[in-house]
N, C-alpha and C positions, 0 to 999 in steps of 0.2 A: 504494500500500500504506500502510495507516495505521500510526501509531507503535505502537499496541497490537499489531498483527499482526507488525510488525518486531521488537518486544521479545520476543514469544512465540517467533518463529522463532529469534532469536538464543539464547534460553534453551534451546530444544530442541537446536539445533546443539551448544551447549556441553555440554549434558547427555549427548549421544551420545559426545562426546569423553571425558567423565568416566566414563561407563559402560564405555567401551573400556579406559581406564586401570585401573579397579577390576577388571574382568574379567581384565586382564593380570596384575594382582597376585595374583589367585586362581591363575592358571596358573603364576606364578612360585613360589608356595608349593608347588603340586603338583609342579613340576619339581624343586624342592629335595628333596622326598621321593624322587623318582626317582633322584637322584644318590647316595642313601645306600647304603652297602655291602649292607645287608640286602635292599634291593630288587633290586640287581644279582645277588646270590647266589641269591635265591629267585624270580626272574622267572617261571620255568616254573610254579611252584606257584600263582601268581596266575591263570593260565589254567586249570590242571587243577581248581582249586577251583570254577570256574564251571560245570562240567559236571554236578555233582551235582543230581539231580532234574530235569534238563532232558529235554524230549521228544527222540526219536531224531534228528530233523533238526538241532536245535541242538547236540546231543551230537556228531554227526558233523562239524559245522562247526568247533566248538572243537577237537575231536581233530585235524582237519586242520591247524589253526594250531599246535597243540602239536607235531605232527610236524615242521612247517616250522621252528619255533623251536628244536627240539632239535638242529638242525644246529650251532648255536652260540648258546645262550641269552644269554650275556654280550653278544655283539654286538647282539642284538635289544634287550636291556635298555638298552644305551647309545644305540641309535637312538631309542628312546622318550624317553629323558632329553634327548637333543639336540633332538628334535622339539618336546617340550614347552617347552624352554628357548627355542628359536627363536620359537615362537608367543607366549610371554610377552613376549619382547623386542619383537617386532613390535607387539603390542597396547599395551604400555606407551608406546612411543615413536611410535606411529602410523606405523610404518615398513613400506613395501610392504604396505599393509593388504589389498588385494585378494588377494595371494598368501597373506598370513597367514591370512585368513579361510577360504580354500579349503583350505589345509593343516590348519587347525584343524577344519574340518568333516570332512575325511578321517580325521584322527587320532581325532576323537571317535567317528565311526562304527565305526572299527576297535576302539576300546576298548569301545564299547557292545556290539558284536556278538561280542566274544571274552571279555575279562575280566569284563564285566558279564553275559554270556550273554543278550543282548537284554533285560536287565532281569528275566528269569525266575529261577526257574521260576514260571509262572503257575498258581497253585492257589487254592482257596477261601481268602480272607483276604489275598491279595496286594494290596499297596497302593502299590507303587513300580515304575516302568518303568525305573529306572536314571537316573543323573544325566547321563551322557554324551549321551544323545539330546536333553536340554534344551540342552546346550552347542551342539549343531548349530543349534538355533533361534536362540540368541543370536548365534552367528557369522553366520547368514543375515541377521539384523536389522542387525548392524554392517556387513555388506557392502552391503546395500541403502541404508543411511544414509550411505555414504561416510564412516564414522566416523574415518578417518585424517586427514581434513581439519581436524578440530577438536582443538586442542592436540596436534597431531602433525606430523611432518616431511613427510608426503606432499604437502602443498600446495606445499612448496618443491622436493621431490624429483621429482615427476612430470614437470615440463617438462624437467628435466635428463636424464631417462631416454630421451628420444626414442621409438624404436619399442617399447621395453620399458615405456613409461609406463603401460600397462594393468595392470602389477603393483601399482601404487600407486593410491590413491583420490583422485586430483586431476585437474584438467583438463590436457590436453596443451598444449604450447607453442602459443600463438595462440588457444586456445579461450577462450570467455567464462566458463566454469564457475565457477572460484573467485572471480574478480573480480566476477562478477555476484552471487554469494552474499554476498560481503562488503559490496557496495554496498547490497543490499536489506536485509540483516539487521544490519548494523553489527558483524559478527564481526571 
């Protein structure tokens, strides 16, 4: 491998780590908003506001979630706040990155399909499909890039986790993964 290729690879690896951290900071800001009393008090209204102008199938889907959440809206609001906080921490520190990205994907899909109403209503002049579905793609990219290895604790944590090492994005004990990456790329 040439020095130019090694330098490019190293830059890309580090770039993925930086992207993960910045994305984590975005989630941290969003999580901070979720901890605000106004969000906790009005959690149900965020969902009911998504049904206006939606087709019947989306309306029924969001109504289903509104009925579920009405059991105890404050508990669900706190669960969302805790989930977003956990995702932010996992992203910022590169901690249990595989688990973090899967939870982030699931949380983003739930947000997109409920509070964002699948990005609709889709009518003439619609120009946005909602932000949360884009988050799913970013999480998938971070997962595929093993982003927790770069500027993250996963590279140290994975071998210590034993059978649970798959939760982090590093090589298991005895695998060549991270060592081979650092030798090739100079990371």
